[in-house]
C-alpha positions as a Markdown table, in Angstrom:
| # | Residue | x | y | z |
|---|---|---|---|---|
| 1 | Met | 10.1 | -108.0 | 48.0 |
| 2 | Ala | 12.2 | -107.9 | 51.7 |
| 3 | Thr | 16.0 | -107.5 | 52.1 |
| 4 | Phe | 16.4 | -110.8 | 53.6 |
| 5 | Lys | 15.3 | -113.8 | 51.5 |
| 6 | His | 14.2 | -117.5 | 53.2 |
| 7 | Pro | 16.9 | -119.5 | 51.5 |
| 8 | Ser | 14.1 | -121.4 | 50.1 |
| 9 | Arg | 13.2 | -118.8 | 48.4 |
| 10 | Lys | 16.6 | -117.4 | 47.6 |
| 11 | Gly | 17.4 | -121.1 | 46.0 |
| 12 | Arg | 14.2 | -120.9 | 43.6 |
| 13 | Leu | 15.0 | -117.3 | 42.4 |
| 14 | Ala | 18.3 | -118.2 | 41.6 |
| 15 | Lys | 17.2 | -121.0 | 39.9 |
| 16 | Leu | 14.6 | -118.9 | 38.0 |
| 17 | Gly | 17.5 | -116.5 | 37.3 |
| 18 | Arg | 19.6 | -119.2 | 35.7 |
| 19 | Gln | 16.7 | -120.2 | 33.3 |
| 20 | Thr | 16.3 | -117.1 | 31.8 |
| 21 | Lys | 20.4 | -116.8 | 30.6 |
| 22 | Trp | 21.0 | -117.5 | 26.8 |
| 23 | Ala | 22.2 | -120.8 | 25.4 |
| 24 | Pro | 26.2 | -121.4 | 25.1 |
| 25 | Phe | 27.5 | -119.7 | 21.9 |
| 26 | Trp | 28.9 | -122.9 | 20.7 |
| 27 | Ile | 25.7 | -124.3 | 20.4 |
| 28 | Ile | 24.3 | -122.4 | 17.5 |
| 29 | Pro | 27.9 | -124.7 | 15.1 |
| 30 | Lys | 26.6 | -127.4 | 17.1 |
| 31 | Met | 22.5 | -127.2 | 16.2 |
| 32 | Phe | 22.8 | -125.1 | 12.7 |
| 33 | Gly | 26.3 | -126.0 | 11.0 |
| 34 | Ala | 29.0 | -123.5 | 10.5 |
| 35 | Gly | 28.2 | -120.0 | 9.4 |
| 36 | Lys | 24.8 | -120.0 | 10.8 |
| 37 | Lys | 24.0 | -116.3 | 12.2 |
| 38 | Val | 21.1 | -117.6 | 14.6 |
| 39 | His | 21.1 | -115.6 | 17.9 |
| 40 | Pro | 21.3 | -118.1 | 21.0 |
| 41 | Ser | 19.0 | -116.6 | 22.7 |
| 42 | Ser | 16.5 | -117.9 | 19.9 |
| 43 | Val | 17.5 | -121.8 | 21.9 |
| 44 | Thr | 16.7 | -120.8 | 25.1 |
| 45 | Glu | 14.1 | -122.9 | 26.7 |
| 46 | Val | 12.7 | -120.6 | 29.3 |
| 47 | Lys | 12.8 | -116.9 | 28.2 |
| 48 | Arg | 11.2 | -115.3 | 32.0 |
| 49 | Ser | 11.9 | -111.1 | 32.2 |
| 50 | Trp | 11.5 | -109.9 | 35.6 |
| 51 | Arg | 9.5 | -107.0 | 33.7 |
| 52 | Arg | 7.2 | -109.1 | 31.2 |
| 53 | Thr | 6.4 | -112.2 | 33.8 |
| 54 | Lys | 6.0 | -112.6 | 37.0 |
| 55 | Thr | 6.8 | -115.7 | 39.4 |
| 56 | Lys | 5.6 | -117.1 | 42.0 |
| 57 | Ala | 8.6 | -117.8 | 43.9 |
């Protein structure tokens, strides 16, 4: 990809980057109860990696 990114493309890439983060740590006790060991990535809606899935941004 080019070094200079158009602002609209950069915005799309930034949004996709935010979607790949894990859910916050406080979501797990809220959803599953205290003491439950569940990984925050299991609650995350969009799971995307730069290796696995490419975007059309």
